[in-house]
ROGUTOR-573618 format. One line per 3 residues: number of its first residue (from 1); for each residue x negated, y, z negated of C-alpha. Coordinates in nm, 4 decimals, decimal comma. Layout:
# residues N
NUM	X Y Z ~ ...
***
This chain:
# residues 620
1	-0,4135 -4,3950 -2,9023 ~ -0,2308 -4,2595 -2,6161 ~ -0,1347 -3,9055 -2,6017
4	0,2238 -3,8260 -2,6391 ~ 0,3840 -3,6820 -2,3649 ~ 0,4531 -3,2748 -2,3687
7	0,8391 -3,1945 -2,5332 ~ 1,0205 -3,0058 -2,1916 ~ 1,1732 -2,7557 -2,3919
10	1,3626 -2,6164 -2,0616 ~ 1,5175 -2,9456 -2,0162 ~ 1,6068 -2,9432 -2,3504
13	1,7453 -2,5730 -2,3721 ~ 1,9439 -2,6563 -2,0469 ~ 2,1093 -2,9674 -2,1898
16	2,2113 -2,8171 -2,4984 ~ 2,3575 -2,5519 -2,3351 ~ 2,5441 -2,7468 -2,0603
19	2,6839 -2,9868 -2,3709 ~ 2,8050 -2,6754 -2,5579 ~ 3,0107 -2,5207 -2,2642
22	3,1791 -2,8893 -2,1754 ~ 3,2637 -2,9585 -2,5205 ~ 3,4294 -2,5889 -2,5568
25	3,6235 -2,6980 -2,2269 ~ 3,7372 -2,9701 -2,3722 ~ 3,8310 -2,8311 -2,7218
28	4,0434 -2,5599 -2,5044 ~ 4,2019 -2,8305 -2,3128 ~ 4,2689 -3,1401 -2,5045
31	4,3291 -3,0371 -2,8344 ~ 4,1895 -3,2535 -3,1329 ~ 4,4745 -3,4448 -3,2856
34	4,7409 -3,4043 -2,9804 ~ 4,6079 -3,6608 -2,7077 ~ 4,9326 -3,9197 -2,7157
37	5,2101 -3,6001 -2,7373 ~ 5,4453 -3,5442 -2,4219 ~ 5,4713 -3,1762 -2,3541
40	5,8508 -3,0788 -2,2882 ~ 6,0350 -2,7770 -2,2169 ~ 6,1670 -2,5947 -2,5246
43	6,4961 -2,6505 -2,3775 ~ 6,4844 -3,0003 -2,3490 ~ 6,3355 -3,0446 -2,6923
46	6,6753 -2,8686 -2,8003 ~ 6,8731 -3,0813 -2,6044 ~ 6,7157 -3,4075 -2,7808
49	6,7779 -3,2236 -3,1476 ~ 7,1482 -3,1601 -3,0828 ~ 7,1740 -3,5254 -2,9229
52	7,0289 -3,7055 -3,2497 ~ 6,6809 -3,8335 -3,0680 ~ 6,4784 -3,6132 -3,2876
55	6,4051 -3,7452 -3,6793 ~ 6,0789 -3,4831 -3,7602 ~ 5,9783 -3,1315 -3,6200
58	5,5987 -2,9932 -3,7476 ~ 5,6244 -2,6707 -3,7228 ~ 5,2901 -2,4718 -3,6719
61	5,3351 -2,0730 -3,5244 ~ 5,5061 -2,1346 -3,1922 ~ 5,4091 -2,4628 -3,1302
64	5,6338 -2,7698 -3,2242 ~ 5,5201 -3,1008 -3,2961 ~ 5,8373 -3,3236 -3,2365
67	5,8787 -3,7137 -3,3848 ~ 6,1587 -3,9187 -3,2655 ~ 6,4177 -4,1541 -3,3807
70	6,3201 -4,4322 -3,1775 ~ 5,9452 -4,6075 -3,1378 ~ 5,7271 -4,6785 -2,8675
73	5,5600 -5,0218 -2,7697 ~ 5,3231 -5,0120 -3,0850 ~ 5,5917 -4,9377 -3,3126
76	5,4921 -4,5703 -3,3405 ~ 5,7471 -4,2976 -3,3211 ~ 5,7829 -4,0907 -2,9777
79	5,5924 -3,7904 -2,9689 ~ 5,6507 -3,4619 -2,7987 ~ 5,5456 -3,0750 -2,7822
82	5,6603 -2,7850 -2,6903 ~ 5,6270 -2,4212 -2,7678 ~ 5,8833 -2,2054 -2,9125
85	5,9253 -1,8768 -2,7611 ~ 5,7137 -1,5640 -2,8301 ~ 6,0494 -1,3419 -2,9342
88	6,1728 -1,6162 -3,1446 ~ 6,4814 -1,8369 -3,1780 ~ 6,7284 -1,7391 -3,4384
91	6,9342 -2,0995 -3,3757 ~ 6,6638 -2,3452 -3,4381 ~ 6,6579 -2,4562 -3,7708
94	7,0570 -2,4364 -3,8036 ~ 7,0350 -2,6596 -3,5049 ~ 6,8004 -2,8948 -3,6819
97	6,9496 -2,8601 -4,0355 ~ 7,2875 -2,9744 -3,8801 ~ 7,1569 -3,2903 -3,7060
100	6,9639 -3,3925 -3,9830 ~ 6,5887 -3,3464 -3,9115 ~ 6,2984 -3,2877 -4,1402
103	6,1532 -3,0009 -4,1034 ~ 5,7946 -2,9745 -4,2034 ~ 5,6110 -2,5801 -4,1492
106	5,1891 -2,6034 -4,1539 ~ 5,0398 -2,3120 -4,1368 ~ 4,7755 -2,2259 -3,8680
109	4,4543 -2,3442 -3,9423 ~ 4,2095 -2,0493 -3,9160 ~ 3,9904 -2,0526 -3,6358
112	3,5974 -2,1554 -3,6752 ~ 3,3598 -1,9152 -3,6852 ~ 3,1257 -2,1073 -3,4684
115	3,4007 -2,1310 -3,2099 ~ 3,4780 -1,7381 -3,2359 ~ 3,0920 -1,6913 -3,1786
118	3,0691 -1,9847 -2,9124 ~ 3,1930 -1,8136 -2,6072 ~ 2,9565 -1,4989 -2,6936
121	2,6519 -1,7374 -2,7678 ~ 2,7162 -1,8518 -2,3984 ~ 2,7130 -1,5389 -2,2639
124	2,3743 -1,4526 -2,4501 ~ 2,2070 -1,7859 -2,3535 ~ 2,2767 -1,7185 -2,0010
127	2,1730 -1,3558 -2,0039 ~ 1,8536 -1,4768 -2,1392 ~ 1,8321 -1,7361 -1,8913
130	1,8823 -1,5052 -1,5761 ~ 1,6875 -1,2495 -1,7196 ~ 1,3604 -1,4454 -1,7270
133	1,4205 -1,4998 -1,3905 ~ 1,4339 -1,1591 -1,2944 ~ 1,1481 -0,9656 -1,1508
136	1,2237 -0,6249 -1,3212 ~ 1,2406 -0,8330 -1,6670 ~ 1,0594 -1,1701 -1,6993
139	0,9145 -1,2563 -1,3620 ~ 0,5667 -1,1701 -1,2626 ~ 0,4472 -0,8162 -1,3156
142	0,7832 -0,7715 -1,4800 ~ 0,8845 -0,5639 -1,8097 ~ 0,8604 -0,8637 -2,0408
145	0,6335 -1,1283 -1,8486 ~ 0,3927 -0,8942 -1,7478 ~ 0,4015 -0,5693 -1,9261
148	0,4566 -0,6704 -2,2588 ~ 0,2002 -0,9448 -2,1624 ~ -0,0114 -0,7068 -2,0745
151	0,0196 -0,4837 -2,4077 ~ -0,1011 -0,7692 -2,6028 ~ -0,3486 -0,8590 -2,3888
154	-0,5934 -0,5293 -2,3849 ~ -0,7945 -0,6689 -2,1581 ~ -0,5658 -0,5890 -1,8786
157	-0,6928 -0,7351 -1,5560 ~ -1,0396 -0,5827 -1,5249 ~ -1,2795 -0,8711 -1,3158
160	-1,6032 -0,9140 -1,4980 ~ -1,9240 -1,0557 -1,3312 ~ -2,2481 -1,1805 -1,5264
163	-2,4126 -1,1747 -1,2280 ~ -2,3654 -1,0086 -0,9040 ~ -2,4985 -1,1623 -0,5544
166	-2,4731 -0,8297 -0,3471 ~ -2,7515 -0,6499 -0,2565 ~ -2,8979 -0,3301 -0,1250
169	-2,9826 -0,5178 0,1717 ~ -2,5641 -0,6157 0,2308 ~ -2,4820 -0,2663 0,2375
172	-2,5762 -0,1701 0,5853 ~ -2,6090 0,2159 0,6223 ~ -2,5606 0,4804 0,3912
175	-2,9223 0,5135 0,3216 ~ -2,9194 0,8713 0,1527 ~ -2,6270 0,7147 -0,1001
178	-2,8326 0,4222 -0,1960 ~ -3,1169 0,6399 -0,2521 ~ -2,9670 0,8262 -0,4969
181	-2,8148 0,5038 -0,6705 ~ -3,1539 0,3272 -0,6702 ~ -3,3439 0,5102 -0,9614
184	-3,0643 0,3437 -1,1929 ~ -3,1685 0,0143 -1,1235 ~ -3,5162 0,1071 -1,3243
187	-3,2901 0,2768 -1,6284 ~ -3,0941 -0,0375 -1,6531 ~ -3,3778 -0,2557 -1,5910
190	-3,6206 -0,1409 -1,8681 ~ -3,4098 0,1731 -2,0629 ~ -3,6463 0,1897 -2,3055
193	-3,9121 0,3225 -2,1276 ~ -3,6830 0,6221 -2,0360 ~ -3,5807 0,6204 -2,4305
196	-3,9575 0,7048 -2,5011 ~ -4,0124 1,0305 -2,3355 ~ -3,6448 1,1326 -2,4313
199	-3,5364 1,1005 -2,0614 ~ -3,1464 0,9617 -2,0756 ~ -2,9581 0,8631 -1,7046
202	-2,7181 0,9668 -1,5774 ~ -2,3866 0,8501 -1,7684 ~ -2,1392 0,8764 -1,4703
205	-2,1869 0,8679 -1,1488 ~ -1,9296 0,9125 -0,9147 ~ -1,8770 0,7905 -0,5642
208	-1,7005 1,0199 -0,3178 ~ -1,6211 0,8961 0,0591 ~ -1,3410 0,8297 0,2688
211	-1,1585 0,5135 0,2627 ~ -1,3955 0,2112 0,3676 ~ -1,7230 0,3486 0,3729
214	-1,8137 0,0932 0,1468 ~ -1,7970 0,2498 -0,1958 ~ -1,7151 -0,0974 -0,4228
217	-1,9778 -0,2187 -0,2463 ~ -2,2345 0,0283 -0,3374 ~ -2,1562 -0,0317 -0,6922
220	-2,1680 -0,4057 -0,6787 ~ -2,5283 -0,4141 -0,5385 ~ -2,6206 -0,1801 -0,7612
223	-2,5275 -0,4142 -1,0428 ~ -2,6915 -0,6909 -0,8044 ~ -3,0224 -0,5371 -0,8372
226	-3,0110 -0,4656 -1,1634 ~ -2,9144 -0,7673 -1,2524 ~ -2,6798 -0,6751 -1,5094
229	-2,2952 -0,7356 -1,6269 ~ -2,0405 -0,5874 -1,3797 ~ -1,7057 -0,4823 -1,5144
232	-1,4717 -0,4162 -1,2306 ~ -1,1198 -0,2018 -1,2557 ~ -0,8701 0,0044 -1,0669
235	-0,7798 0,2760 -1,2672 ~ -0,3871 0,2267 -1,1369 ~ -0,3847 -0,1090 -1,3920
238	-0,4377 0,1360 -1,6924 ~ -0,1004 0,2621 -1,6031 ~ 0,1929 0,0265 -1,8022
241	0,5565 0,1537 -1,9106 ~ 0,3943 0,1003 -2,2378 ~ 0,2633 0,4300 -2,3552
244	-0,0966 0,3224 -2,4853 ~ -0,1578 0,0632 -2,2979 ~ -0,4561 0,2561 -2,0429
247	-0,5923 0,3960 -2,3598 ~ -0,6286 0,0273 -2,5472 ~ -0,7962 -0,0980 -2,2011
250	-1,0018 0,1750 -2,1827 ~ -1,1464 0,1144 -2,5593 ~ -1,1620 -0,2624 -2,5064
253	-1,3530 -0,2589 -2,1809 ~ -1,5699 0,0051 -2,3126 ~ -1,6975 -0,1724 -2,6040
256	-1,7261 -0,5096 -2,4807 ~ -1,9745 -0,2907 -2,2185 ~ -2,1742 -0,1924 -2,5153
259	-2,1688 -0,5034 -2,6525 ~ -2,3359 -0,6528 -2,3222 ~ -2,5694 -0,3625 -2,2681
262	-2,7119 -0,2912 -2,0623 ~ -2,4067 -0,3038 -1,8050 ~ -2,2285 -0,0982 -1,5128
265	-1,8576 -0,0193 -1,5760 ~ -1,7064 0,0328 -1,2258 ~ -1,3355 0,2397 -1,1948
268	-1,2067 0,2444 -0,8693 ~ -0,9602 0,4943 -0,7279 ~ -1,0144 0,7137 -1,0142
271	-0,7829 0,9683 -0,8996 ~ -0,5139 0,7390 -1,0067 ~ -0,5372 0,8629 -1,3593
274	-0,8073 1,1534 -1,3426 ~ -0,5867 1,3964 -1,1770 ~ -0,6165 1,7856 -1,3252
277	-0,3874 1,8025 -1,6165 ~ -0,1123 2,0593 -1,6547 ~ -0,0181 2,0349 -1,2921
280	0,3604 1,9284 -1,3531 ~ 0,3375 1,5397 -1,3755 ~ 0,4259 1,4564 -1,7235
283	0,3331 1,6165 -2,0889 ~ 0,0982 1,5672 -2,3550 ~ 0,2819 1,1987 -2,3892
286	0,2079 1,1492 -2,0346 ~ 0,0571 0,7577 -2,0053 ~ -0,2097 0,8761 -1,7467
289	-0,3078 1,1770 -1,9833 ~ -0,3778 0,9289 -2,2585 ~ -0,5538 0,7190 -2,0510
292	-0,7629 1,0074 -1,8647 ~ -0,8059 1,1305 -2,2677 ~ -0,9173 0,8375 -2,3453
295	-1,1751 0,8178 -2,0596 ~ -1,3302 1,1415 -2,1395 ~ -1,3893 1,0538 -2,5107
298	-1,5748 0,6878 -2,3958 ~ -1,7861 0,9060 -2,1789 ~ -1,8970 1,1353 -2,5289
301	-1,8893 0,8409 -2,7325 ~ -2,2554 0,6869 -2,5793 ~ -2,5206 0,7678 -2,8623
304	-2,7583 0,7192 -2,5850 ~ -2,9207 0,4254 -2,6575 ~ -2,6817 0,1932 -2,4940
307	-2,7621 0,1262 -2,1214 ~ -2,4200 0,1543 -2,0022 ~ -2,3693 0,3328 -1,6219
310	-1,9817 0,4422 -1,5820 ~ -1,9666 0,4354 -1,1763 ~ -1,6277 0,6013 -1,0436
313	-1,4843 0,5807 -0,6822 ~ -1,2361 0,8092 -0,5068 ~ -1,1620 0,9537 -0,1758
316	-0,9712 1,2851 -0,3308 ~ -1,2559 1,4582 -0,5654 ~ -1,0372 1,7856 -0,4642
319	-0,7703 1,6682 -0,7631 ~ -0,9711 1,5212 -1,0032 ~ -0,9629 1,7097 -1,3926
322	-1,2623 1,9704 -1,3906 ~ -1,3252 1,8163 -1,7495 ~ -1,4284 1,4803 -1,6057
325	-1,7175 1,6538 -1,3561 ~ -1,8978 1,8525 -1,5932 ~ -2,2062 1,7384 -1,7269
328	-2,2302 1,4672 -1,9472 ~ -1,9762 1,2692 -1,7498 ~ -1,9602 1,2339 -1,4032
331	-2,2303 1,5200 -1,3199 ~ -2,3775 1,3279 -1,0393 ~ -2,2227 1,2789 -0,7086
334	-2,3032 1,0360 -0,4515 ~ -2,1439 1,1190 -0,1490 ~ -2,0735 0,8061 0,1398
337	-2,0161 0,9376 0,4826 ~ -1,8861 0,7841 0,8043 ~ -2,1722 0,5592 0,9572
340	-2,3363 0,7008 1,2446 ~ -2,4377 0,5682 1,5418 ~ -2,7251 0,4059 1,3922
343	-2,5332 0,2921 1,1283 ~ -2,3103 0,1335 1,2993 ~ -2,5429 -0,0898 1,4703
346	-2,6629 -0,1870 1,1403 ~ -2,3307 -0,2607 0,9778 ~ -2,2457 -0,4311 1,3202
349	-2,5310 -0,6476 1,2879 ~ -2,4470 -0,7256 0,9122 ~ -2,1208 -0,8592 1,0344
352	-2,2193 -1,0883 1,3063 ~ -2,4828 -1,2907 1,1427 ~ -2,2375 -1,5653 1,1435
355	-2,0481 -1,4744 1,4774 ~ -2,1997 -1,6643 1,7545 ~ -2,2448 -1,3594 2,0515
358	-2,2297 -1,4416 2,3912 ~ -2,5226 -1,2706 2,6124 ~ -2,3378 -1,0018 2,7368
361	-2,2878 -0,8727 2,3962 ~ -2,4234 -0,5107 2,3871 ~ -2,4125 -0,4029 2,0254
364	-2,5983 -0,0676 2,1121 ~ -2,2944 0,0042 2,3317 ~ -2,0450 -0,1218 2,1320
367	-2,1511 0,0930 1,8556 ~ -2,1222 0,4334 2,0688 ~ -1,7508 0,3229 2,1418
370	-1,6400 0,3129 1,7923 ~ -1,7368 0,6615 1,6843 ~ -1,5266 0,7402 1,3375
373	-1,5102 0,3828 1,2233 ~ -1,5848 0,2999 0,8660 ~ -1,7649 -0,0157 0,7712
376	-1,4607 -0,1943 0,6441 ~ -1,3308 -0,0950 1,0477 ~ -1,5818 -0,2327 1,1818
379	-1,5656 -0,5472 0,9825 ~ -1,2202 -0,5745 1,0908 ~ -1,3028 -0,5425 1,4546
382	-1,5683 -0,7627 1,4331 ~ -1,2863 -1,0202 1,2420 ~ -1,0193 -0,9116 1,5040
385	-1,3172 -1,0233 1,8442 ~ -1,3398 -1,3640 1,6952 ~ -1,0166 -1,4411 1,6244
388	-0,9184 -1,3277 1,9658 ~ -1,2181 -1,5706 2,1022 ~ -1,0530 -1,8359 1,8877
391	-0,7552 -1,7879 2,0423 ~ -0,8958 -1,8203 2,4159 ~ -1,1034 -2,1574 2,2648
394	-1,3989 -1,9959 2,3196 ~ -1,7323 -2,0842 2,1664 ~ -1,8994 -1,7424 2,1395
397	-1,7320 -1,3669 2,1196 ~ -1,7788 -1,2235 2,4375 ~ -1,8182 -0,8211 2,5050
400	-1,4467 -0,8424 2,6052 ~ -1,3297 -0,9867 2,2936 ~ -1,4622 -0,6741 2,1328
403	-1,3490 -0,4266 2,3738 ~ -0,9834 -0,5372 2,3245 ~ -1,0332 -0,5339 1,9724
406	-1,1337 -0,1944 1,9653 ~ -0,8442 -0,1208 2,1889 ~ -0,6219 -0,3034 1,9829
409	-0,7588 -0,1647 1,6406 ~ -0,7454 0,2386 1,7925 ~ -0,4466 0,2081 1,9847
412	-0,2007 -0,1076 1,8821 ~ -0,1324 -0,4360 2,0703 ~ -0,0197 -0,4131 2,4057
415	0,3227 -0,3713 2,4776 ~ 0,5111 -0,4749 2,7600 ~ 0,7480 -0,2401 2,9303
418	0,9615 -0,2313 3,1861 ~ 0,8280 0,1249 3,3580 ~ 0,9530 0,2741 3,6393
421	0,7937 0,3050 3,9292 ~ 0,7921 0,6525 3,9457 ~ 0,7102 0,6854 3,5499
424	0,4091 0,4886 3,6074 ~ 0,3002 0,7069 3,8985 ~ 0,3295 0,9655 3,6264
427	0,1028 0,8004 3,4290 ~ -0,1530 0,7218 3,6440 ~ -0,1738 1,1058 3,7243
430	-0,1752 1,2225 3,3627 ~ -0,4115 0,9977 3,3103 ~ -0,6368 1,0695 3,6160
433	-0,6320 1,4347 3,5383 ~ -0,8174 1,3737 3,1766 ~ -1,0557 1,1647 3,3592
436	-1,1352 1,3999 3,6150 ~ -1,1685 1,6966 3,3674 ~ -1,4477 1,5113 3,1894
439	-1,5913 1,3663 3,4832 ~ -1,6751 1,7050 3,6046 ~ -1,7928 1,8652 3,3420
442	-2,1517 1,8291 3,2110 ~ -2,0314 1,9535 2,8688 ~ -1,8079 1,6821 2,7903
445	-1,8330 1,3498 2,6181 ~ -1,8599 1,0603 2,9350 ~ -1,5681 0,8584 3,0848
448	-1,6449 0,4906 3,0405 ~ -1,2443 0,3579 3,0496 ~ -0,8965 0,4551 3,1481
451	-0,5989 0,2728 3,1721 ~ -0,2298 0,3038 3,1773 ~ -0,1601 -0,0410 2,9838
454	0,0757 0,1200 2,6954 ~ -0,0609 0,0162 2,3705 ~ 0,1321 0,0802 2,0521
457	0,3003 0,4220 2,0382 ~ 0,0947 0,5188 2,3718 ~ 0,1737 0,4374 2,7311
460	-0,1894 0,5339 2,8789 ~ -0,5497 0,6346 2,7427 ~ -0,8889 0,7610 2,8637
463	-1,1680 0,6768 2,7070 ~ -1,4958 0,8497 2,6069 ~ -1,8554 0,7480 2,5502
466	-2,0495 1,0092 2,3293 ~ -2,3877 0,9854 2,4264 ~ -2,5031 1,1304 2,0902
469	-2,3815 1,2333 1,7358 ~ -2,2542 1,5951 1,7178 ~ -2,2720 1,7240 1,3624
472	-2,2344 2,0720 1,4819 ~ -1,9858 2,1721 1,7618 ~ -2,0663 2,4211 1,9780
475	-1,8230 2,6475 2,1295 ~ -1,8791 2,5054 2,4817 ~ -1,8526 2,1634 2,4013
478	-1,5255 2,2704 2,2355 ~ -1,4066 2,4399 2,5404 ~ -1,4468 2,1580 2,7393
481	-1,2558 1,9688 2,5345 ~ -0,9502 2,1626 2,5425 ~ -0,9791 2,1371 2,9061
484	-0,9750 1,7877 2,9196 ~ -0,6955 1,7714 2,6895 ~ -0,5022 1,9748 2,8643
487	-0,5739 1,8310 3,2232 ~ -0,3260 1,5721 3,1890 ~ -0,0505 1,8418 3,2500
490	-0,2424 2,0019 3,4547 ~ -0,2594 1,7024 3,6819 ~ 0,1048 1,6593 3,6404
493	0,1409 2,0292 3,7882 ~ -0,0646 2,0069 4,0601 ~ 0,0389 1,6600 4,2321
496	0,4318 1,6422 4,0972 ~ 0,5276 2,0105 4,1002 ~ 0,6308 1,9349 3,7342
499	0,5263 1,8779 3,3469 ~ 0,6900 1,6818 3,1613 ~ 0,7243 1,5496 2,7630
502	0,4030 1,3094 2,7628 ~ 0,1829 1,5808 2,7136 ~ 0,3551 1,6071 2,3512
505	0,0352 1,4914 2,1557 ~ -0,2123 1,6729 2,3968 ~ -0,0333 1,9910 2,3126
508	-0,0570 1,9098 1,9428 ~ -0,4259 1,8411 1,9316 ~ -0,5258 2,0977 2,1688
511	-0,3151 2,4007 1,9480 ~ -0,4911 2,2458 1,6200 ~ -0,8423 2,2637 1,8028
514	-0,8202 2,6030 1,9511 ~ -0,6767 2,7141 1,6078 ~ -0,9214 2,5916 1,4231
517	-1,1894 2,7626 1,6446 ~ -1,0279 3,1377 1,6177 ~ -0,8929 3,1166 1,2682
520	-1,1443 2,9072 1,0839 ~ -1,4923 2,9271 1,3160 ~ -1,4993 3,2994 1,4419
523	-1,4943 3,2025 1,8253 ~ -1,2857 3,4640 1,9350 ~ -1,4716 3,8257 1,9660
526	-1,1518 4,0287 1,9380 ~ -1,0833 3,8477 1,6320 ~ -1,4834 3,7962 1,4217
529	-1,6067 3,5683 1,1905 ~ -1,2859 3,6087 0,9606 ~ -1,1280 3,3035 0,7240
532	-0,7791 3,3188 0,8853 ~ -0,6394 2,9774 0,8264 ~ -0,2860 2,9912 0,6698
535	-0,2154 2,8717 0,3517 ~ -0,3667 2,5609 0,2073 ~ -0,1036 2,3871 -0,0433
538	-0,3461 2,2004 -0,2790 ~ -0,1850 1,8353 -0,3821 ~ -0,0946 1,7878 -0,7689
541	-0,1313 2,1519 -0,8153 ~ 0,1999 2,3063 -0,7123 ~ 0,3309 2,5466 -0,4722
544	0,2477 2,8727 -0,7166 ~ -0,0855 2,7560 -0,7732 ~ -0,1445 2,6990 -0,3611
547	-0,3730 2,9165 -0,2060 ~ -0,1704 3,2140 -0,0746 ~ -0,2253 3,3505 0,2871
550	-0,4473 3,6409 0,2381 ~ -0,3980 3,8474 0,5767 ~ -0,1322 4,1013 0,7367
553	0,1306 3,9566 0,9359 ~ -0,0455 4,1655 1,2076 ~ -0,3044 3,9629 1,2053
556	-0,1622 3,6538 1,2223 ~ 0,0305 3,7457 1,5398 ~ -0,3562 3,8171 1,6981
559	-0,4483 3,5220 1,5572 ~ -0,1834 3,3308 1,7452 ~ -0,1905 3,5613 2,0898
562	-0,5867 3,4806 2,0319 ~ -0,4693 3,0646 2,0154 ~ -0,2392 3,0958 2,3450
565	-0,4818 3,2907 2,5570 ~ -0,7713 3,0213 2,4981 ~ -0,5215 2,7397 2,5728
568	-0,4029 2,8851 2,8742 ~ -0,7418 3,0054 2,9677 ~ -0,8447 2,5888 2,9207
571	-0,5046 2,4641 3,1568 ~ -0,6306 2,7206 3,3889 ~ -0,9959 2,5507 3,4309
574	-0,8387 2,2067 3,4294 ~ -0,5724 2,3385 3,7295 ~ -0,9035 2,5014 3,9053
577	-1,1053 2,1516 3,8576 ~ -0,8344 1,8987 3,9690 ~ -0,7822 2,1310 4,2897
580	-1,1649 2,1495 4,4091 ~ -1,1687 1,7714 4,3761 ~ -0,8136 1,6846 4,4564
583	-0,8912 1,3943 4,7474 ~ -1,1322 1,2478 4,4897 ~ -0,8166 1,2867 4,2237
586	-0,6024 1,1675 4,4495 ~ -0,8013 0,8131 4,5338 ~ -0,8363 0,7704 4,1435
589	-0,4541 0,8020 4,1218 ~ -0,3871 0,5381 4,3871 ~ -0,6757 0,2922 4,2206
592	-0,5858 0,3271 3,9144 ~ -0,2000 0,3039 3,9682 ~ -0,3062 -0,0621 4,1650
595	-0,5454 -0,1811 3,9038 ~ -0,4020 -0,0380 3,5531 ~ -0,7348 -0,0486 3,4058
598	-1,0542 0,1248 3,5343 ~ -1,4386 0,1091 3,4361 ~ -1,6994 0,3501 3,4885
601	-1,8376 0,2005 3,7803 ~ -1,4584 0,1989 3,9379 ~ -1,4445 0,5484 3,7990
604	-1,7284 0,6780 3,9944 ~ -1,6524 0,5122 4,3052 ~ -1,3789 0,7045 4,3021
607	-1,4539 1,0774 4,2045 ~ -1,8234 1,0435 4,3635 ~ -2,1917 0,9862 4,2049
610	-2,4250 1,2291 4,0528 ~ -2,4683 1,4601 4,3695 ~ -2,0817 1,5358 4,3166
613	-2,0728 1,5852 3,9648 ~ -2,2737 1,6382 3,6488 ~ -2,5209 1,3631 3,5740
616	-2,3745 1,1101 3,3410 ~ -2,5397 0,8193 3,1964 ~ -2,3625 0,4846 3,2290
619	-2,2511 0,3530 2,9104 ~ -2,4363 0,0614 2,8939
***
């Protein structure tokens, strides 16, 4: 039996709406029963009545229907229609009676209630039709189409993966974090073994770390190793316009996880609902606060038999409510840090497994060239390099593609600017100053590239290649960094007899570093080892709860003076280095101005080899 075609409700509704609208127009402009009447003026009507051409009239309010004394071709009396003056005409009735006109007074017919409500029904129908297409009401994510639908569906938009495919082997680096969560695998696989000796695994594990270090990936790997259902959601999905939606979703998710235990519940961006209560963002009926209270209640509601582990991730642990962090809740904290040199190489190996690499690709050098890159940044680096290779129709990804991708990520895309010759020369002088200061200082990071090609917001850049990972920063290393940062301004003083605004970012960075050396790290003999940092307002805690400045104005003045002295000494050292190697720096300036970008061998050709400078390893 053939299936009946589905009824198109929208088409029927539109057809009915259009028909009602057209009928209203016809009813308004073509009154029923008056199709054959001829419209005449009131003055013409009175003249016809006086001449005896009118035999009968029907008066309804101000409307006058007149029937003539003569007939038309069909034998019916001629019909006329006019409107009486709104102020009335006292001479009309005597005129009609004097000429023997039959007068019929017909009271006005009351309007049907349907016609009275029809305009409002049409307006309402049009409003509903438009509102369903508005983003704020019926569109995707709107109040009527999104939040109300989610309110009726307490599961929300969470993801449930029955069997996760990611494993610990897919999480390169982060060995310490993997070791901390690996013991949870045994608990999830065999919870009875722990319960037999009265042991309970941590109910809540908080993954801490900057964006892109792999918090979500580690949670997925834990579920994949344990082979248990993985409930994943973002804390922001708990928040909707209706109060109580978030709490209902939390209850639904935890109830389902307990039924499917052993299981893992993962809440990403916990700080979006877990911020400290009483911090001035809403009251006790605030949706965030109710959702947070429900999360706390669910964490306390485990009886000890359910093998459910709750993971949460955040990069803002400083704003979390203390109740979330107490024992019995998220009491185990796992730190994920930016990858080290070896970790970056391991991550590169993972993300280049399916990438055809050319013979000149050196992953050791590449991992050293990207300090501070997170796992997500490295994945993006490999993707950008592959895109660059595909753009050139190359079958392999070469080292130059990786370097171009690194420059694009760090500094932005290449800009085409019309730079005047004088400004181009100043840029070459400025960047050569940075390069020379770093090259002639043994404590500074080695140079591997300098360029005056504009990228992003920068008109030029000097690239360094750290030879080792630094976890503590010695004072001599920091002073060398200050000298290198201010050497661009120093070179302008030496070769151009004046400075420009090009050192704006250099001065900002140098000032921040010098103030940290004096006020935080105690690297001034006159100030001493005292924490003299300025007031640090805590976000979401309000200005009144911020840490006030705990030192006197005189002490602040001493800090400012010490910072200024440190910066002046660094600039004086930069000027001394440049003047003592002035001819070599001039060679570097000329070559950089001509070629725009120089690698380490070209830099060494201009500034000399190890005999003229401190020993530096080539970045290869």
